[in-house]
N, C-alpha and C positions, 0 to 999 in steps of 0.2 A: 691811063684809064684806071688802072688798079688803085693808084693812090687816090684818085677822086672817089672811087667807089668805097675805099676804106674810110675816107673822111665822111662820106655819106652815111656809112654804117654807124660811125661814132655819133654823128649828129642825131640820127634817128633813135639810137638807143638812149641818148640823153633825153630826148624829147618824150619818149614813151616809157621811160624806166619806172614811172609811177603806175598806180592802179587807178584807172578812170572808173566812172560810174558803170559804163557798159563794157569796159575792157579795152585793150589796145593790142595792136599787132606790131611785132618787132622783127626786123630782118637782121640776120646775122650771117657773116661770111665764114664759111667753113673750109676755106682753102681752095675749093674747086667750084662752088656754086653758092648762091644765096639760099638761105633757109629762113622760112617765116615761122615764128612762134607766137601763138595767140595767148593772151592772158585774160581769163574771164573770172567773174566772181561766182563762187559756188561752193561745193562741199569741201573744199580744201584740196583742190586738185591742182597740180602743177605738172607741166609737161615741157621737156626740153628735147629738141630734135636736132639732129645733124645729118646732113645729106651723106657725108662720107664716113665719119667715125664718131659722131657725137649725137646726143639726143636722149632726153629723159623726161619723165612726167611724174607729177606728184599730186596727191589728193589730201585735202585738209578739212577739218570740221569747221562749222560755222562759228563765228564770233571770236576766233583765236587770231587776232591780228598780229601778234608777236611771232607766231610761226610763219606768217606771210612775210614779215620783215626779215626773219632769219633766212628764209628761202631766197628772197630777192637779193639780200646783200651777200649771201654765199655765192650766188651766181656772179655778182659784180666782182667779188674778190677773186674768183677763178678767172674771169675775163681780164682782170688787172694783173694777174700773175702770168707772165709770159713763159714761165717754165712748165706750165701745164697747158695741154691742148694748143700747142703752138700753131697748128694748122686749122683751128676752129675757134669759133666764139659761140657762147651760149646765151640764150635769152629765155625767159620763162613766162608762163601764163598761169594765172591764178583764177580758180573758180570756186564758188561756194554752193554747196547743196545741203539740204537738211540732213542733220545727223540721223543715223539709224534708217536712212532711206536707201535700201539696197538696190531698188529698181533704178533710181536716178543715178546712183553711183555706177551701176553696170553700164548704163547708157552713156555716161560721160567717159568712162574708160574706153568703151568701144569707139567713141568719137576720137579720142586721142590716138588710139592704135591705128585707126583708119588714116589719120594724117601722118603717121610714122613717128614713133618714139623709140628710144633705147632703154627706157626704164620708167617705172611708176613708183612714186613716193606716196605713202599714206594709204588711206586716211587714218585718223586716230580712233574712230569708232570701231569697236570690235566686230560688230555685225556686218557693217559695210566692208570692213577690211577683209573679211573672209570671202566675200563675193569677188572682190578685186583680186585677191590672191589666186582664186580658182581660175579666173580668166587669164592671169599672167602665166600660171603654170601650163595652161593649155596651149598658149601661143609662144611659150619659152621667152617671155619678157621678164627681166629682173624686177623683183618687187622689194622695195626697201621700206622698212617700218621703223618707227621711233617711239613706240608705245609699249607699256607693260602688257605682256601676254602670258597667260598661265599655261599655254600649250607646251608640252615637253618635247614635241617633235615638230619639225618644220618641213615644208615642201621643198622641192629641189631648187626652185628658182626664187627663193625668198631668204632675206637676211633681216635681222632686227638689231638695231644698235642699242636698244635698252638692255641693261644687264639681265641675265637669265634669272628666272624666279628662284631656282635652286641656289644660285650664287648669293642672291640677296637674303634668302632664308638662312643660309649658313652664316652670313655676316651678322644678321640679327642675333643668332644664337651665340656667336663668339663674343659679341659686345656684352650681352646679358651675362654670360659666364664671367667675363672680366669684371663686370660691375659687382659680381657676387650675389646676385639675386637668387633667392631660393623659393620665394612665394610671391606671386604677382597676379594681377588681373589683366586680361586682354580685352580691351574695349574696341570693338570693330563696328564698321558702318554697314557693310554689305558682304556678300559671299566672297568677293575678291579678297577681303581681309582675311578670311579663314584660309584661303589658298596661300596667301603670303606668309601666314604664321603657322602653317600646318606642321612644320618641323618642330616648332616650339611646343606645340600642343602634344606632340608625340613623345617628347622627352619625359621619361618616367622619374627623373631625379628632381623635377620641379613640381611644386603644387600650384597649378594654374586654374583660374576660374575664368569663365567667359561671360561677357555682357555685351549685348548688341544695342546700339543707339536706336532710339525710336525714329520713325520717319518724320516726326514733327521737329521743329527747330528748338524746342524746349527740352534740353537734356538734363535738367536739374533733378527730376525725380530719380532717374537712374543713377546719377552721380551721388545723390544723397544715400541711396541704398548701398553704394560702394563704400561711402564714408562710414555708414553705420556698421558695415561688416568689417571695418578696420583695415581697409585696403590702403596701402602706402606705396606700393610699387605698381605702376600701370604701364602696359604696352598699348599705345594708342595708334590705331590704324584707321584713319579717316582721310577723305580727300583734302587736298591742300586748302581749298576754299573754306573748309569747316574747322580747320585746326584752331584758329583764333577764337571762334565761337565756343568750342568745347572747352578750351583752356580758360576763357573768361568766365563761363558759367561755373566751372570747377573752382575758380578763385572766389566766386561769390558765395559758395557754400562751404568754404574752408577746406578745400581739397588741394590747395596749392601753397602749403606751408613748407618750412624747411625740412620737415620729416617726410615729404612726399617726393617720389622719384618717377619721372616719366621717360619712357623711350618711345620716340615717334618714328614710325616706319617710313614716313614720306621722305623722299630725297629732296624736297623743295622747302624744308623748314627755313632755309636762308631767305626765302622770298616772303615770309610771313612777318608781320610787324609784331614784335615781342616786347615792345617798350613797357607795357603794363606788368610784365612778369620778371623784369630784370632784377628788381630789388626785393623780391619776395623770398629769396633763398631756396626756391624749389630747384631741384636738380633735374634739368631737362636735357636729354641726350638724343642725338640723332645722327644720321649719316647723310653725306652729300656727295654728289658726283662732280659738281661744278664748284671750283674754288674761286670765289670772287676776288681773291688777292692775286690770282694768276695774271701776269701782265697781258697775256693774249686775250683773256676774257675782258679785262678792263679796256683794252684797245678796241676790241670788236664792239663793245657796248657804246663806247664813245663815237665810233664811226656810225653806228646805227642812229644814235641820237642826233648828231649833226646832219647826217644824210637825210633824215626825215624832216628836219627843220628846213632844208633847202626846198622841199616840196610843200611846205606849209603844214606838214603833219607832225605829230608829237608821239614819242614813245615814252611812257611814264618812266622817268629815271628814278634812281634812288633818292628819296628825300634827303635834304642836306643834313638834318639832325641824325639820320640813321646811317649815313655813309660809313661812319666809324664802327657801326655795329655789324658790318659784313652782310647787310641785307641788300639784295639786288633783284631787279625785276626779271632776271634771266632764269627762267624755269628750266628744269632738266630736259624736258621734251623739246623746248625751243633750242637749247644748245645742241641736242642730238640731231635736230633737223639741219642745223648749220654744218655739223660734222658729217651728216649723211651726204650732203652735196659735195663736200670735200672728198669723201671716200669714193663717191661715184666718179668724180672727175679724175681722181688718181688712177682708178682702175681703168677708166676709159682711155686715159692717156697711155698707160702701159700697153693696153690692147692695141691702140692706134699705132704704136711704135713697132709692133710685131706683124701686123697684117693690115690689109685694106678692108675697111668696114663700110658697109652700106646699110642704111636704115630703110627697111622695107615697110610700106603701108600694109597693114594687116586687117582682115575682117574677122570679127568675133565668131561669125558662123562659117568661116572659111576653113580650108584644109591646110593652109600654109602656116608655117611658124618662122620666127626670126632665126636665121642660121647662126648668128653671132651671140645669141642670148646665153647659151650654155657657157661659152668662153668668158663672156663678160661677168657672169655671176661667179665663176670660179676665180677670176682675177680679184673680184671684190672680197672674196673669202680669204684670198692669199695675201693681199697687200696690207700694210700697216700704216696708219696715219695718226699723227698727234694733233688732237683737236681741242675744243673747249672742254670736253669731258675726259681728257687724258688720252692715253694710248688706245687706239681702236684696232682690235684684231679679233678675228672670228675663229671658231673651231671648224672642223669639217662639216658639222651639221648646220652651220650658219648661225650659231648662238654666240653671244658675247659673254663668255664666262670669266675671262681673265681681266678683271677690272680692279682698280684701286679706289677706295672710298675714304673720305675724310671723316673722322669721328669728331663731332662738334658738341659743345656744351654751352648752355646759356649762363653767362656771368653778369655781373653788374655793368660790365662794359659791352655787353652784347654777346653774340655767338662767337665763340673762340674755338679754334682748332686745337684739340688736345691729343690727337693720335691719328693713326692710319690703319686701314684694314686692307689686306690683300689675301688672296686664296692660299698662298704658300705659308705665310707666317701668322695669319689670323690678326686679331686686334692687338695693336701695340700702341700704348700711350706714350707720348713724348714728354709729358710733364713729369716731374719727379715727385716722390712721396712728400718731400718737405714742402714743395710748392702747394700741394693739395692741402696739407695741414696748415700752412700759413694762411691760406685763404679762409679756412674754417675758423682759425683763431681771430682773424680780422672781423669775420662776420659775428663772432661771439662777443667782441668787445662792447661793453656798455649795454649789452642786450639784457632785458629782464626776463628771467625764466621763472615759470610757475613750478614750485616744489610741492608735491603732495606727500602727506605722511599720515600716520595714525598715532594717537596718544598711547604711548607704552613706555613705562619707566625702564631704564634711564635714557632711552633713545630720544623720544620727543615728549616733553612734559610742559604743562602750563607753568609759567613762572610764579613762584610763591612771593607775592608782594602785595602790599596794601594800596599801591598806587594803581591808577587806571592806565593800562598798557595798550598799545595799538601796534598793528603791523607785526613784523618779525619779533619785536621785543616781547610779545606775549609768550614766547616759547623759549625753552631752554632744554639742554640735554646733549647727549653724545652726538646724535645725528645733526642737531642744530649747529654745534661747534664744527662738526666735520664739513658740512656744506659751506660754512663760513670760511673755513680754511681753503677749500677747493675754489670758491669764488675769488679769494684773494690771489690764488695762483693763476687762474685763467682770466680774471678781469671782467666777470659778468656780474650783474645784479640779480637778485632773486626775491621772490615773495612766497612765503610758506603758507600753505592752506591745508586744513585737515580734510581727509576724504569724507565725502558726504555720508556714506554708510558706515564709516569707521572700521572697515575690515581691510585685510591685506590684498585679497584678490583670489577669487575662485571662479571657475567656469561653470555657469548655470546652464545645464543641458536643456532645461525646460524653456528658458528664454533665449538660448543659443547665443549667449554673450558672457563677457567677463564682468565681474563686479569689483568693488573696492578700488584700490590704487591702480591695479592693472587695467581695469575698465576705464579709468580716467585717462590713462596714457593712450589707450587705443582710440578713445574719442577725442584726443587732442585737447582735453581740458587741462592737462598738465604736461610739463616738459621733462620732469624728473620725478621719480618716486624713491624716497629714502625712509628707512626705518628698519625694524627687525623683519625685513623682507627676505625670505629664504630663496636662494636660487634653486629652482626645480626644473626638471625636464619639460613639464607641461607649461610652465611660465616662460621658459626659454623659447618655446615654439611660438609664443604670442608676442613677446617683447624682447628687447635687447638688455643685457646686463653688463655692467662693468666688471673688472676683476674684483675678487672678494676683498672686503675691508675687515672681515672678521670670520674666523673659522670656528666651528662648534659642532655639536651633535646632540641627538635626543637623549635625555636621561630622565630619571624619576625624582620628583620632589615628594618628600614624605616627612612626617613629623620626626623629630630627633628621638632616637630610642631612649627609653627611661633607664636610669641607673639600676643595675641588678642589685638587690639587697644582699649584703654579705651572708654567706652560708655559715651556720654555726660550726660546721666541720669543714671549713674552707682549707684547713691544713691538709686535707686529703685530696684537694683539687690538682696539685702538681702532677699526680699520677692518675691515670685512668683506672676505672674499675677492673679492667682486664689485667693491668699490671699489678694491682694490689692482689688479685686472686692468684696470679702467677707467682708473686713473691711469697704468699702464704703457702702455696703448694711447694715451692722450693724450700721454704723453712721446714716444713714437715718432712719433706723427702730427705734433706740433708741430715736432719736430726735422727731419723730412722736409720739411714745409712751409717751414720757415726755409731749408733748403738749396736748395729749388727757387726760392723767391722771391729769394734772394740771387744765384742764377745768372742769373735773368731781369732783375733790376734793374741798370741800367748804373751806378748810384751805388755799388754794392758792388764794382766793379772799379777798383782803384787801383794806382798805381805802388808798387813795393816800397820805393824810396828817393826820397822827394819832393825831396831836395836835388839829385839828379842826374836830374831828370825828363827833361831834354833828351837824356841819354845812354841812358836806359832804352828798350828797344825792345819790352817786354812788360808787361801789367797782370796783377795777381794778385787773387784773391778769397779773403778770409780765412775765409769760411764753407764750408769743405769739409765733407764728410759727418761726418768725425770731429769737427771743430770745432763743428758744429751740435749734435751729441749732447752734446758737452762743455759748450756754452753753456746748453742747457736743463737739464742735470743740475746745473750750478752754481747756476742760478736756483732750481731745486726745493729744493736744500739750503741756500738762503739764503746762498750764497757768490758771489763775483764771478769773472769771467774776463777775459783780456786782449782778447777780441773784444767790440767794441761795434758795434751796428747803425748804419748811416749812412743807408740809404734809408728813406723813409716807410713803405713796406710792411713791411719787416722790423722797424721800430720798433713798428708796430701789433701785429704778432704777438708781439714781446717783451713789450709792455705787458700784453696780455691774458693771456699766460702768467704774468707776475709776479702779476697779480691772482688768477689761479687758484691759484697756489702759496701766496699769502698766506692765502686762505680755508682751503685744505686743511691747511696746516701748523698754522694756529691751531686748527682743529678737532681735528686729531690730537693736538696738545700738550695741549689741555684734557681730552680724553677719556683720554689716556694716564695722567694722574695718578689718575683714578678706577680704572682697570684695575690699576694697580700697587699701590694702597694698600688697596682694598676686597677682603676675602676673599670669594671666590665659593664658594657652596654648591651641591653637585650632588645633586639629588633626582630620582628616577625618576618621581614623580607630583607634580602640582601641583593637581589638582582631581578631582572625582568622574568627570568625563568621561575623564580619564586612566586611572582605575581600570577603567572600563567597556571601554576599548579594548584592554586587555591581559588576559592570563590567568596570567602568571607570579606576580604578587603576589596572594595570597589576601586576602579581606576579609570581615568578618562583623559581627554585632551581638548584642545581648542577645535571646535567643529569647523571643518573646511580648511584648516591651516595645513602647513607642510607636515606637521607631525601626524595629523589625521590622514593625510595623503600617503605618508610613508607606510602606515599600517594597512591602509586599504589596498595598496598595490604590492605589498611584500609577498614574496613567494616562500618565505621560511615558515615552517609549520607552527613554531612558537608564536610568531607575530600574527599569523593568520588566526590562531586560536584566541589570541588576545583581542583582535579586532572583532571577531564574532561575539565574544563576551561583551565588549563595549556596546555593540550594536543591539544586543538583546536586552540590555538593562532598562528597566522602567522603575522609577523615573530615569531620565537620560543622565549618563555620566559625563556628557560633553558640556562644555562651557562656551559662552559667547566672548569671553576675554580671558587673558591670563590672570588678571586681577581676581576675577571670580574663582578661578581654579585655586589660587593661593588661599583665598578665604575659606574655600571648601576644605582644603587640607587642614587648616588651622582648627576649624570647627568639627572636623570629622572624628576627632579623638582616636586617630590611628585606624579608622575604617575607610579612608579614602586616600589614594595616591594620584598625583597629577604628573603627566608626562609633557615635557616642554623642552626648549633649547637649553643647553648647559650654560650659556652665557647669562640668560635670564635667571636661571636657578642660582648661579653664582652671585648675582646682584641681590637676590632675595635672601639668601642665607647670610649675607653680610649684615642684614638688618633685622631679620627675624630669627632669633637665636633658638627658637623651638623647632625650626625646620632645618632639613639637611638634604643633601643629595645622596641617593641610594644607587649603588652599582655604577658601572662604567657607561661609556657612550654606546648607544645602540646603532648609530650610523655616523657618517661624516658629511657635513654640509657647510654652507657658507652664506653670509649676508653680502648683498651687493646693491648697487644703485641701478634701478630699472629705468630704461628709456623707451620711447616709442620705437617700433621696428624701423630700421633704416636711419636712425638718428645719426647725423654727422658728428655729434659731439662725443661719441663713445670712446674713440681713441684718445681724445684730449683728457677726458675724465680718467681713463686708465692711467695715463701718465701722471696726472695729479695725485691719484691715490697711491701710486707707487712711490712718488716723491715723498709724500707724507709718511709712508710706511718706512722708507729707508732713513728718514730723518728722525724717527722715533716719536713722531707726533701722535700717531695712532695709539701707541702704548701709553703715552702721557695722558691722552684723553680718556682711555679706559681706566687708568688708575684714578683719575680725577673723579669720574662719575660712578665708579664701582666702590672705591675705598675711602673717598673723602667727602663728597657732596651728599647731602640729604641723609645723614646718619650712617654713612658708610664706615666700616671698620669697627662697629660696636661689638659684634660677636667675636671678632678677631682679638680685640683687647681682652675680653673675658677669657679666651682660651690661653692667651699669653700669660695672664695672671695665674691661672690655674696650673699651668705647666712650669712656672718658674720655681715652684717649691714642691718637695716630695710630699706625697699623701701620708698623713698621720694614720697609724694603726689604732683603731678603736677596739673596744671590747667585742664588738660584733665581728671583727676580723679574727681575733685570737680566742674568742670565747670557747671554742671547741676544745682547745688544749686544757683549759680549766675544767671543763666537763670531764675530760678523760682523767685528769688528775684526781678530781673528786671521786669519780667512779672507781679508780684504782685504790684510793684510800679506803673507800667504803668496802670494796671487795677484800682488801687486806684485813680490815677490822672484822668482817664476818668470818673470814678464815681463822683469824686469831681466836675469836670466841669459840669457834668449833673445836679448835685444837685444845683450848682451855677446858671446855666441857668434856671432851673425849678423854683427856689425860686425868681430869679429876674423877671421872667415872671409873677409869681403870684402877687408879690408886685406891679408890673406895672399895672396889671389889677385892683387891689384894689385901687390904687392911681390914676387911670385914667391917667397914664403917659406912656411914651414909654418904651419899654424893654431896649433899648440901654441907656436911661437915668438912669434907675435903675442899670443896669450893671456897668455903669461908676462910679456911686456913690459907689457901693459895692467894686469895684476894687480899687478906691482911698482910701477907708477906710482900705482895706486889706493891701495896700502898705504903709500905714502910720504906721511905726514901733513903734512910740511913744504912740499910743493909745492902751490901754490894756482893755478898756471897750467899750461896745457897747449898745446903748439904745434899749430898747424893743419897738418894733413897734406893737401896738395892732390894731385890727380892729376898724374902726370908727363906733360909735353907730348910730343906725338907728333912729334919732329924728331930731327935727328941728334945734337943735344946731350943728348938724353934728357930726362927729366922735370926740371923745376926746382922749387925750394922757396922759400918766403918765409923770410927770415932771422928769427931769434928776436927781433931788435930790432923789426922791423916788426910781428911778432905781438904783442909786448909793448905797442907803442904803440897798437895798434888795440883790444885787449881789456884790460880792467882786471881786477883780482882779484875785483871784485864781479860780473863778467859771465862767463858761460861758455855759449856757444851755438855751434851749427853755422852756417857761412857759407852753406851751400846751403839751398835750400827744403826739401829732404828731410832731416829730422834724422838719418836713419840713414845717408845717403850721405856 
């Protein structure tokens, strides 16, 4: 009898396993009695009942046939597995009711409970689910959900297989951190999106903007605003059915390029057709709970497809062209429904093994509850099951927090798993860095990049030729050669274009946007920006930069100082005025000291004629004041005198003075050669401090450039004062280009200085010999290649620049364009010619010495005339003759060139015979022709 009944059950289940128009009734044997389960079309409700130890019910939303399929085949799988519920078989009933209809849902639940069930599944609608949960809690019936719910607490008799919101939010944050995002936009559809991303919005280290999609299906206006704002990193939180529409419209307005990055919060991206976006280069990242490559998932899907075909129904399988793209129709909530039935059956089986279970019909308005409900819900929270969504286990609160998620990215081959996330270790990418870079290299091969630049010598210039040039051949320069070398290393093509406004890039606060090359990068009009583009903090916040390809700093361009005309008394320049005054003071001091010591020392008083010492009655001292001055002067000029010190004290003074004069004369002689041979340049300014201290010479920079930004943001008092001076000048001291600044310096006649990068000044001074660099570097900065934010090519460009730098290519390019091309090295050649030979000394250099000589000669002549007149007057008085008579006699004698001797004229003796004279013979015998001196002490007497 039992065998016949069993066969009857199987036949009945087979006949009514499908869903009819009005439903069907299935009988199932549960070990001791028959159990009837009805299946109706409605809100998505399913009920499974067992007389002894089995029975459950579920509720579903309208229109989701795949959840019905998942529920039906989960029951079939349990009935086919004889290791579960060996004493019972399950059958289900499906009903459909309108979504958000709480009244109908409550009525259907009460109907199920009245017939006797062990559990309720669903529904997916949040509003109706809350009513169902309250009824289950009151009657102690387990309530199983598979939907996303933002509630942070659950009722005692409820479990939810969907990952907890806090777990998903943490996964989102970990992935975004791993991706290295710092600034991004969150585009959400409804308030649930804000709940899912609330932890992201709370993070203070990120700069996050919010944009909500409109209720219409045209999202282009909002996406255009995002593009205009320069958004390149987007966190997209929309329902699964709208993902394709949003991405397609973003692609239409140019928001799906290789510089854009998307992180999609939906766990069902693998069910979206992404064929249109696979080859665009956009980085699309998401998480998934269901792995389509899992053998269990593939087997279950295959069973569903063929099972539905047996009943003449179809389940949309994965299209053949997309099967290799890991796209499957199995949504996360569908897989969770399948796992929920498995979990319920496992818990019911464990409970059935431990005790006898009876399913009691309950009334919603009654006072009775199911006695086994508390035990069953505890078993469900305790057991662990491996299902389509991985390992299923709950915490004590009935939440599923411990889940493992796959990190997937869209490639040209479709969605690929690139890593895993789990609560303990966070986001871990399985692909290597070399694999990532290899993929970027492949995407860059033969791709044409738009290169924006500005005309600035020698970086980017128009080619000087008489032929008509087109394309990249129109330009030449350091940056043109540099990008050509980089393209050769990485294998891409490029097109050079000049920025529309011709400027580097400055943020316009009035228009709230960037201009110049930076603006073109942010609006995706260009892929790279190269030129004399300085890496600054403000620009770095807007775009990405490669490693520097040139280091430099701000300095001052000024006219070359004029040669200082030689001073007539340049021979005095080796020593300062103070030293000359100190030397004169020392000279007088030593002379006076020598005079005093000679007067005090007894060894300096000697007889005038030592051979007649007995006859002499007086001693004389050779160091009179005049002789002392003469002695020190002779020593100072490295000449000797007839006076020689005899006392120890005077010799000490003389020795110290000689040592002093030795050092001073040697120092003077050594320094005199430099002062007479080196041309001295006279410049009114030598540094930025000199500029800041004066107001006569105007100075400025390129308006809006990095130099202007340096002074405007500097905290140093000197630079702040300089910036205030530049801002206050009328007319403006700023220029629109560096070329304008150079011309202004040339025409300024020393009344204008221009501040710019040292590399540009080095280029200019190689060609304009009347200009020079003044002072050192005011700061340190670098030039780099700018890219749109988030560009995948940054690392490759860094490697290429480093390779060129190590190979000496950058140095060779700089030498080519600075010192060889376009008149380079002209001023350097002039300097080499001028420095190859010593400067000749002209009369202007040594004319002062001749002046001193002439002055000395004139002074000596005047003194000689005075001596002559004085002596003639004295002789005329003694001889009682006229002065003119004596002067005529002396002049006649002086002009007689043949006379080499002169008679001594002594005073006439005061006696009766009158004055007496020596005879000429005595005079001749006493003095020789080689001697001529006065006999008295006084040379004038």
